[in-house]
C-alpha positions, 0 to 999 in steps of 0.5 A: 500500500502506498500513497500517491500525491502526484504519482508516487504509486504509479511511477515506482510501479512503472519503474519496477514492472509492477501494478499501481493504482491511484484511486479516485480522491475520496475513494480510500480513507486517508486517516492515519497518513501523514498529510503532505498535500491534503487535496491531492493525497490518496492511498492505493495498492501497489501489486503484481497483477491488476487482479490483486489491485482490484482485490486490494481496492475492494478491501480498502475502499469504504467511507471513513467518518474519521476522514472528512474527505472520505466519500460515502459511495457504493463499492462494486465488486472490482474483481468480478468485472475484470475479464469483460474485455474492452469491446465497445469501449472508447479509449482517448489518446491525449495529444498533449501527452506527447513531450519533446525529448521523450525516448522514442520507445515511450511513444512506441509502447504507447502506440502499441498499447492503443493497437492492443486495445483496438485489436480487442474491440475498443474504439481509439479516439483522439482527445485534447487536454489543453491546459496540461502544459500548466499542470506542472507549475500548478502542482508545484505551487499547490502541493508545497503550499499545502505541505508547508501548512501540514508540516508546520506542526512538526516543530519538535514540541508537538510531533515527530523528531526533537533536536538535542541540545537546544539553547532556546525555543527558536533554536529548537525549531530551526534545528529540529526541522533542518535535521528532521527533514531532508533536503527536498522536503525543506525545499518544498516547505520553503517554496510553499511558505513563499507562495503562501506569504503576503503579496504572493498568495494572489499571484501564485496559489490563487492562480494555481487553484483557478488553473486546477479548475481548468484542468479538471474541466479538460478531463470532463470535456474529454470523457464526453468523447471517451470512457478512459484515457491511455497515456504513458506513466513517465517520460523515462525509464528508471534513473539511478538513486540520487541522479536527479537530486542536484537538478530538482527541475529535472526530477519534477519533469518526470511527473508530467503525465501523472500530476494532472490526475491528482489535480483532477482527483481522478483514478489512474492505473500503471500497468507494466507493458514492456522493456526499454532497450536497456532492459528496464520496465516501461508502464502504460497508464489508464486514466478513468472518470471519478469513481469508475475504477472498475472501467479502469481496471478492466482496461488495465487487465486487457493491457496486461493480457495483451503485454504478457509482461513477465520480466523479473530482475535477476536475483541479487545473490546471483549478480555478484 
């Protein structure tokens, strides 16, 4: 089980050849999770197969009075409909998800995924999500702003780590938050505090919220022409640990295909579908209407059957 704020279930799944499901916002309780960005965070399963994800979601999805964002909606039997297939389903291909400098193998796998679904009876339609280009800057204003607010309580007095040997209260706060948070967390808190500060709130946070509304509206309009969307998960294969730490902008760009789903509160599924030229896993993403995880999972199952992905890493004890 993981949490997905901007892709943290789907991206690791794509990088490791596993299945990752980010449910609709409000489908699963967030009670007990350390809040990062409260309007974006959602818990979901990370599994070997789409069927396992369906089973796990069925157990996780429910209304929880302890979480005010938890939605009281019927929970279908996700596993029961998995093998119904995609015949007659309209699958949208968002043209804005083609990015420059992305490896050709990403686009090739995306095209192959569309062919797999078409061969099983789905109709492939082109759709537009015109405000996609604003998704990353919108996300990296909204999420840090909410993080700044949520993580303010971790001050060494009320929650979490407490730095030893403090001289006074200010010193305790500064040392605790410097030692207790990593570099990236501190960076995001600082960005969030800045965009919420007097004089900048309207220029950044308020404008980002307005654009977020437009991004959600794009999906609503797209789903008038299709039932699900098919897209890549990330614009690259897995990169080395720490490889992008000195270039945070490059690291943030890997979120380009996933943050839109969180901003709109929709369900998204990452399904392993192939290997790169280096032998690293590549995933395809299925995006659906709010609370229509059943169709998302059914489409994911159709991709899984067609891809026949069985690649596995060599056991670590044989690598020496």
